[in-house]
N, C-alpha and C positions, 0 to 999 in steps of 0.2 A: 188360885190355881196352884201356887207354891205349896199350900197345905195338901192339896190333892196329890201332887206328885210325890211329896215326902211321905204321905200316908201309903200310897201304892208301893213306893220303894220299901218302906218298912215292912208292910204286910207281905210283899213278895219275898224279901229276905227271910222272914220268919217261916214262910212256907218252904223255901229252899232248905233252911236249916232243919226243919222237921223231917223233910224227906231224906236228908242225909243221915239223920240220927236213927230213923226207923229201919227195921230189918228183922230178921229171924231172931227169936228170943234165945235160941241155942246156937252155939258156934260149932256143933258137931258136924262132921263131914257127911255128905249125902251119898247115897249109893251111886256107883258109877253108871248104872243103867237108867238114872233119872236125870232129865234135863230141866233146868229152871228157865222159865220164859222171861226174857228181858224186854221191857217195853222200849220201843224205838224212841230215840231222842228227837224232838221236833227240830227241824232246820228252817231258819229264816231265809235261806238262800233262794234267790230267784226274782223274777219279774212279778209285778203286781199292778193292778189298776182298779179304780173304783170311784165312788161318789163321795163328796164332802159337803158339809153344811154346818151352820152354826150361827152364832150371834156375835156381832162386832160393835165395838165402841170407837167412835171417831173423835179426835180432839184436834182443833185448829185454833191457832192464835197468831196474832200479827198486828199490823197497823194499816190505817187507811188515811189518805190525805187528798185534798184537791186545792187548786189555786183559787184566788178570788175571782168571782164572775164579773163580767163587764157591766158597767152601769147601763140601765135601760132608760132611754130618752123617748118621750112621746110628744108629738106636736099636734095641737088642735087649732083649726082655722075657724074663725067666726066672722061672718059678714053681716053688716047692718047698713042702714042708710048713711051712716057716717064713714063707712069704709070697711076694710077687712082687717081683722085683728088676729094676731098669732099668739097662742099660749104654749109654752114649752115646759114640760115637767120631767125631771130626772129622778129615777129611783135607783139607789145604790145597788150594785150587784151583790150576790151572795159572798160573804166574807170567806177568806181562806180558812180551812179547817184541817186538823190532824188529830187522830185519836187512836188508841189501842183497842183491841177486842180479843175475846176468847169465846169459843163455842164448842158444844159437844152434841153428838147425836149417836143413836144406837139403832141397829137394824139387823135383820137376818141376811144371810148370804147362802148361795148354793153354787156348787161347781163340781169339778172332777180332778183327779190326780192320777199319776202313774210314776212308778219308780222301780229301782232294783236294789236289793240287799245282798251283801256278801257276808256269809256266816263264817267267821274266823274261829268259832268256838267260844272263847271267853268274851268276845266282843263282836258286834255286828256293825258293819260299815256300809253305807249305801247313799244313793242320791234320789231325790224326788222332785217332780215339777207339778204344779197345780195351777188352775185358773178358775175364777169364780166371778159371778155377777153380784153386785152389791147395791143396796138401796140407801146407803149411808149418805145423808145430806143435812147440813145445818145452816141456819140463817141467824144473823144478829145485826146490831147497829154499832157504829163507831162514830161518835159525834153526830153529824148530820148525814153520814153515809150509811148505806146498807150493804152488807156482805153476805153472799151465799157461797158455800163450798160443798162440793159433792164428790164422792168416790164412786164412779159408775161400775168399775170392775177392777180386779187386782189378780196378780199371780206371783208365784215364787219359784225359784230354782235353788234347792238347798242340799247341803250335805247332812246326813243323819248318822249319828254314832250312838249305839245303844248297848245296854247290858242285858243279855238274854237270861231269863230265869224260866226254863222249860217253855211254856206257851206264852209267857209274858215277855215283853221287851220294853224296858224303860230307857228313854233316849233323850238326847239333846240334839238340837238342830239349828242351822244357821246358813245364810246365803244371801242371794239377791232378791229384791222385791220390785215389782213393776205395777203401776196403777194408772188408770184413766181418770184424770181429775178435771173438774170444771169449776171455774171461779167466776162469779158475777159481782160487779161493783156498780152501785147506783149512788149518785151524788146530785146536789142541786144543779150541776152543770150537765147532767145527762147520765148515760149508762155505757158500760163497756164490759166485755166478758172474754174469756179465753178457755179453750178446751185443749188439753195436751196430754201426752204420756210422760210419766215421771218415773225414773229409776231410783230405788232406794235400797234398804237392807231389811233383812228379816232374821229373827232369833226367837227361840222358844224351847219347849220341852213337852214330852208326852209319854203316853203309855199305850202299847198295842197288845191285843190279846187274840191268839189264834183259836177261834171257836172250833174249827175243823182244820184238816190239812190244807184246805183251800180258802176258807173264809176268815178274814181278819178284821176285828173291830179296832178303832183307834179313837183316843181322846187326847187332845193337845191344846196347849196355849201358844199363841204366836203373836209377836209384836212386829209391826211394820213401821219403819221410819222413812218418810219421803223427803225429809229436809225442807228447804224453803223454796217458794216460787213466787212470782209476782205477775200482776196483770196491770196494764196501764193504758191510758188513752186520753182523749181530750177531757173526759169527765173526771179524771184523777188517777190515782195509783194506789194499789193495795199490795202488801207483802204478807204472805201466808206461810206458816210452818205447820205441816200436817203429819199426824201419826195415828196409828190404829192398833187396837188390842182385840184379838180374836180368840174365842173359845170354839174349837173345831171338833166335829164328830165325823168319823169316816167309816165306810164299809168297803173293803177291797177284796178282790179275787186274786189269789196267788196262783200263777201259772205253772211254776216249777215246784 
């Protein structure tokens, strides 16, 4: 994505430089009764809303552990003419275990966004919020434990600062992220799970292009960091650190 952003920046600056250097071949004054038409400068000012979609990569890493299980004792009674006999057998419980793990998963996502941009001329400053559903979910093992981590949905609230080049806007963005996370842990002692909402951070960069005065296309990269969370119960405990990398495509309608 960094190559894409640098490439779009470079090509956009070349286009801007070419437009600045182009002009009439002669500097002779024109007749006073002739008016030259001046193309209006596109403004990024105003509210916009649209749909977003793309492809996401989820990475989760951490550790899982459980205590030793209790010994299992069985008693068998046998009766014969000589009397009743008792046989007792003890099987050691599952030994304590602890191990690290790492997992990755990729999936599509789809959602919506809305925002507002303030066009200051040499720079555009704005804010944007979005919300998307996700199918990212990974499963792995750590020792004799099984771990499953999923991101059911996510959203962001970000500041966007960009460099306008006519109908192109090259920008950086950052802010808060929020996600719905589910973690399942299975061990020889049983299973436990937890579903919760986690707040983290978001940062990235992108390029927007105004196809018309009202329709804007967008391509961006966004990283979401949700930090660490844990799930625990009688079956054991797992600690998970979760992050996501997103390639986002968007189509928005500009109201102003």
